[in-house]
N, C-alpha and C positions, 0 to 999 in steps of 0.2 A: 820210114822205119823198115829195117831190114829183117827178113824172116829169120836169118841166122842168129840175130841178137835175141829174138823171142824164144827160139828153140833152145839156145844156150842158157837163157834165164830159167826156163822150165826145167832143164836138166839139173842146173845148180840147185833149184828149189827142191826138187825131188830128192837129190842127194842129201841136202840139209835135213829134210824130213826123216829120211832113213837113219841118219846118224843120230838125230835128236831122239828118235824112238828107241834106238839101240841103247843109249846111255840114260834113258828114263826122264827126259825133260818133259814137264807138263805141257799139254797141248802141242805135241811135237810137230804136227803138220803146219801149224801157223808159226810157231816160234822158230822151229828149225829152218824152215824155208826162208823166213824173214831174215834171220841171222846170216845164213849162207849167202843169199842174194845181196843183202846189205853190205857185207864185207867186200864182196867182189865189186859191187857198185861204187863203194867209197874209194877203192884203190885203183879201179880200172875205168869206171864209167861205161863199161861194156853192156851192162844189163838194160833191158827194156821190155815193157809190157804195154799192150794197147789199152787205152782207157775203157773201152766197152767191157773188158774183163771184170771191171768193178761192178757192173750191173749184174753179171752172171753170179759173181761171188755174193753180192748182197741179196740177190733173189733166193739163192740156195740157203744162205744164213737165215733169212727171214722165214723160209719154209720150215727149217728145223726148229726155230722158236715156236712157230705156229703149231707144229706137230707135238710140242710138249704140253699144249693146252687141250684138256679133255673135257667131256661133259661133266665128269665128276669134279674137276677143278672148278668149273663155273658154278656148280651147285654149292660148292663149299666156300666160295668167295664171301657170301653174306655173313658166314660165321666168323670170318677172319678180317672183316672190314675195319675194325678198330685198330688192331695191330698193324694192318696194312697202311692205313692213313698215317699212323705214327711213324712207321718205318720210312715211307716215301717223303714225309715232311723232313725228317732228320737227314736223310740222304741228300735231298735237294738243298737244304741249308748248308750242309757240309760241302757239296760240290761248288756252289756259288761262292762260298767263303774262301775255299782253297784256291779256286780259279782266280779270284781277285788278288789274293795274297801272292800267288805265283806271278801274276801280271805286274803288281806294284813293286814287290820286293826283289824278284829275280829277273824282271824285264821280259818275261815271256809274253807273246801276244795272247790276248784274253781268251780267244777261242781254244787255243792249244792248252792253256791252263785249265779251262773248264772241262774239256773232253778228257784230259789226262786223269781227272778225278771221278769220272762217271763210273759207277759200279756195274759195268756191263761186260759182255764178252770181248775178248781181245780182238778177234777178227771183226766183230760187228762195229765196235767203237772206232777201230783203226780205219775201216772203210768209210765210216761216217765222217771221220776227220778229213779224209781226202775230198769228200763232197763239200765240206765247209771251209776249205782252204786253210785248215790248220796244219801244223807240222806233224804229219802222220807218223813219221819215224819216232819222234819224241813221245807222242801219244801211245804208240805201240810198246815202246820200252817201259813207260810208266805203268801201263796196263799189265805187262808181263811181270814186272817186279811186284806189283800188287798181288797178283795171283800166286806167285811163288812164295811170297812172304806169308800169305794167309795159309796156304797148304802146309808150310813148314812149322808155323807156330800155333795154329788154331787148336789142335788137339790138346796141347799142354795148357793153353789159355783156358779152355773149357773145363778141363780137370781142375785147374787152380780155382776158378770161379765157383765151381760146384762142390768143392771139397767138404763143406760143412752142411750141405743141403740134403734133406731127407729124400730118399728115392720115391716116397709116396707123395711128393709134392703135387699139388693140383696143377694140371696141365691145361685148364680151360675147357671150353665146350668140345664135345666129341664131334667128329666130322662124319659126313655121309660117305661111306666107303662102298656102297652098293653099286653094281654094274647093271646098267639098263641096256638091253640088246633090242634095238628097234630098227631092223634093216630098211634102207630106202631103195628106191629104184636104181640109184647110182651104185649102191652096194651090190645089187644083184648082177650088174653088168661088170663092174670092176671088182672081181672076186678072187683074184690071185695076187700073189706078192709082186710078180712081174708087172701086171697091169697097174697095180697101185703105185709102184715105183715110177713107171712111165707117166702115168697121169699126174702125179705130184710134181715130177720134174718139169713136165710141160707147163703146168700152172706156175711153178716157181720162175722159170725162164721167161714166160710171157709177162708175168707181173713185174719181173725185173726190168724188162724192156719198156713196159708202160711207165713204170716209176722213173726210169732213167730219162725217158722222153719228156716227162712232165716237168722236169727241172726242180721238183720239190726236194729239199735236202733229205738225204737218206730215203728217197722215194722208192727205190727198188726194194729195199729191205722192208719198209713199212707196208707197201702194197702187197708183197708176197706174204708177209706175216699175217695181215688181216684176212686175206682170202683163204690161205691154208688153214688158219685157226678156225674160221667159220666152217669150212668143209670138215675139219677134224671133229668139231663139236657136234655137227648135225649128221655126219655120215662116218663110215669106217672105210672110206675109199682112198685114204691118203697114207702113204708110208714111203720111207726112203732109207736105204742102208747107210751105215756110217761111212762106207767107202766114198759116197758122193760128198758127204760133209768134209771128209779129209781132202778131197780134190778141191773143193771150194776154199778150204783153209790154205792149201798150198798156193792157189791162185792169189788169194788175199795177201799171203806172206810175200809172194813175188812182187805184187804191186807196191806194198809198203817198202820192201827191201830195195826196190828200184829207185825209190825217192831218196835214199840215203846218199849223202855227199860227204866229202872230206870235212866240211864245216860241221856236219852232224856229229862225226866222230870227235872232233875237237871240243865240242860242247858237252860231251858226256859227263865230264866232271861237274857240270852245273846241275846235274840231276840228283846228286846225292842228298843235298839239303831238302829239295822238294819231296823226295821219296820218304825221308824220315818224318817230315811234317805230315805228309799224307797218311802214312800208316798210323802215326800217333792220333790223328784226328779220327780215323776209322775205328781205332780202339775205343776212343771216347764215345763215338756213336754206338758202337756195339754194347758198351757198358751201360750207357744211358737208356737205350732201347730195352735192354734185358731187365734192368732194374724197374723201369716203369711198367713193363709188361707183366712182370711177376708180382709187383705190388698191387696191381689192379686186377689180377687173376686172369689176364688174357692168355698167358702162356706160362709153362714152367721154365725155369732158368736155362736148362740145357737147350730146349727147343728155341728159346728166344735168342740165345747166343749164336746158334747155327743159322737161324732165319735171317739175322741181321749181319752175317759175315759176308764181306764182299768178295767171295770166291765164286767158282763155277757152281751152278745149281746141281749138276750131277756129282761133282766132287764133294759138295756139302752133304748130299744125301748118303754117299758112301761112308764118309767119316761119321756122320750122325748115327747111322745104323749100328756102327761098332760101339758107340758110346751110349746107346740106349735112349736117344731123343725121339720125339714124335715126328716120324718121317712124313706123314700126311700133311701136317701143318707147315713143316719146313718147306715141303715141295710147293704148296700153294703160294707161300710168301716169296720164295726164291723165284718161281716162275713169273709172278707179278712184278718182282723187282727187275728181272731181265727185260720183260716187255716194256716197262716204264723207261728203263735206261736206253733201250734201242729206239722206241717209237716217240717218246715224249721229251726226254731230256735234251735231244738235239734242238728241239723247238724252244725249250727253256733257255738253252745256251745262246741261241740266236737272239732271243728277246733281251737277255742280259747284255750281250755285246752292243745291241742297238741302243739300249738305255744308257750304257756307259760311254758311248761314242761322243 
């Protein structure tokens, strides 16, 4: 592996990120770098990234998911356990059903079909796809199209679904929004933003290396997620700026983009049908969950629609705030969905593939 190839790949990835950010593409660090490197890789084969970069990217991705879990979220999970079980059940059935359809009808390998339908983060699921020998470029494209479609159509869909609903509709049980400040010994030592960032980064990279060495599928991401989440719940010693997340996404985009070949480009036309089917099924899941949740008094319609939308957790929170939904409940369900998608769905996918073999 030549150093010049790696440096050139990183340069192309950064350029792709900057262009994507400039023109307003969602998740520009991941999507922009992946598209730029993918195009160059398909037509020249010049791009290359070392495999250990995957462990670094997964470690940082896991850390950011872990940082999204707070003590308040853990306290509120019991209040949201019923809608959470319902949502996870529907998403699991949806993923397995779609994965099998893509495998049988469109001839995709089963793992690629399953991971293409997982409602997780683009970078997270794409990196996991590389671990599980799925077609990472196809998975990344499907994940990107899912996010773009949700962001484009969700506000109109929510307004349509709630057009005749009373604003005073019952939104279910109130959540505990209190903040408990109980400093630990670690908090007294790691008490500046710089120290918190350095500490969290060391934890993320160490866990990434341990998970990578373990050979467990998505081990780097899962190990980092668990350790950082535990620290974030019991201490205030963890923090990382968005700049580091963007660096990890650029690296992830470079890895996925480097796997693109001329065959990948030639098969893009076969993605149209699966994308339409996938989004139609997600709309059915969204509608079914929302109807059940409102009929049983678990959530109001707006909150249910946002909580079960397969978009990014932060994106859903921003849109939901504008439309008057219950942000606390949406946050709890969206965070749990992302954790489930990243940590448990890969294991479910492995089980399905083994049972179908």
